[in-house]
C-alpha positions as CSV (number, residue, x, y, z in Angstrom):
1,M,-95.2,-3.3,54.7
2,A,-92.8,-6.6,56.0
3,R,-93.8,-9.4,56.1
4,V,-92.8,-10.6,60.2
5,F,-92.5,-13.9,61.3
6,I,-93.5,-13.6,65.0
7,P,-91.0,-15.3,67.3
8,Q,-92.8,-18.5,70.0
9,S,-92.1,-15.9,72.9
10,L,-94.4,-13.2,71.5
11,R,-97.2,-15.3,70.3
12,K,-99.0,-15.2,73.4
13,L,-99.3,-11.0,72.5
14,T,-100.6,-11.8,68.8
15,N,-103.3,-15.1,70.2
16,G,-101.0,-17.4,68.2
17,Q,-100.8,-15.8,64.7
18,L,-97.3,-16.6,63.3
19,E,-97.0,-13.5,61.2
20,A,-98.4,-10.0,60.4
21,Q,-98.2,-7.1,57.7
22,I,-96.7,-4.4,59.1
23,P,-95.5,-1.1,57.3
24,G,-92.3,0.8,58.4
25,K,-89.6,2.1,56.7
26,N,-87.1,1.1,58.6
27,L,-86.4,-2.0,61.7
28,R,-87.4,0.8,63.9
29,E,-91.0,2.5,62.7
30,V,-92.2,-1.7,61.8
31,I,-91.0,-2.3,65.9
32,G,-93.5,0.6,67.0
33,N,-96.0,-0.3,64.5
34,L,-96.1,-3.9,66.1
35,E,-96.3,-2.7,69.4
36,K,-99.5,-0.4,68.2
37,E,-101.1,-3.5,67.0
38,F,-99.5,-6.3,69.7
39,P,-99.2,-3.8,72.9
40,G,-96.0,-5.2,74.2
41,A,-93.8,-6.2,71.8
42,A,-91.2,-3.3,71.7
43,D,-90.8,-4.1,75.2
44,Y,-89.8,-7.9,74.3
45,L,-87.4,-6.5,71.3
46,I,-86.3,-3.4,72.5
47,K,-84.0,-1.7,75.1
48,D,-82.7,1.6,75.7
49,G,-83.1,2.2,72.1
50,N,-81.8,-0.4,70.6
51,L,-82.6,-4.0,70.1
52,K,-82.2,-5.8,73.2
53,P,-78.8,-8.0,73.8
54,G,-79.7,-11.5,72.9
55,I,-82.3,-10.6,70.2
56,A,-81.0,-10.1,66.3
57,A,-83.1,-9.3,63.7
58,V,-82.8,-10.6,59.9
59,V,-83.9,-8.5,57.4
60,G,-84.8,-10.2,53.9
61,E,-81.7,-13.1,53.8
62,Q,-79.0,-10.6,56.0
63,A,-78.7,-10.4,59.7
64,T,-79.0,-6.5,60.5
65,R,-76.2,-4.9,61.9
66,Q,-77.7,-1.0,61.4
67,G,-79.5,-2.0,64.7
68,L,-83.3,0.0,63.9
69,L,-81.8,2.1,61.3
70,H,-81.8,-0.7,59.1
71,K,-83.6,0.1,55.9
72,I,-87.2,-2.0,55.0
73,D,-87.3,-1.8,51.4
74,D,-89.9,-2.9,49.4
75,D,-93.8,-4.8,50.4
76,E,-92.1,-8.3,50.4
77,T,-89.2,-7.8,53.0
78,E,-89.3,-10.5,55.2
79,V,-88.4,-9.4,58.6
80,H,-87.7,-12.2,61.8
81,F,-86.5,-11.6,65.1
82,L,-84.4,-14.9,66.6
83,P,-82.8,-15.6,69.7
84,A,-79.1,-14.2,69.2
85,I,-76.3,-16.9,69.3
86,A,-73.3,-16.4,70.9
87,G,-70.5,-19.0,71.4
88,G,-66.5,-19.6,70.8
């Protein structure tokens, strides 16, 4: 299971819960199971089968470049969904 930290914008769906233990072998499965536990979460995170533009996922200590296919390795993997930051 992944330890998913719930972003502020999703906490209305989780009754203010800050984190959740969510099973999944990859990021897609984690989001699917997050949706089962907190309906509406996937609408915030996914568009057209990919992470929404403006949302970044950090799995463990690394920002994912594999998108929803990023593997979840062990029970202690932390997953964070953050607003993507761009600039120049």
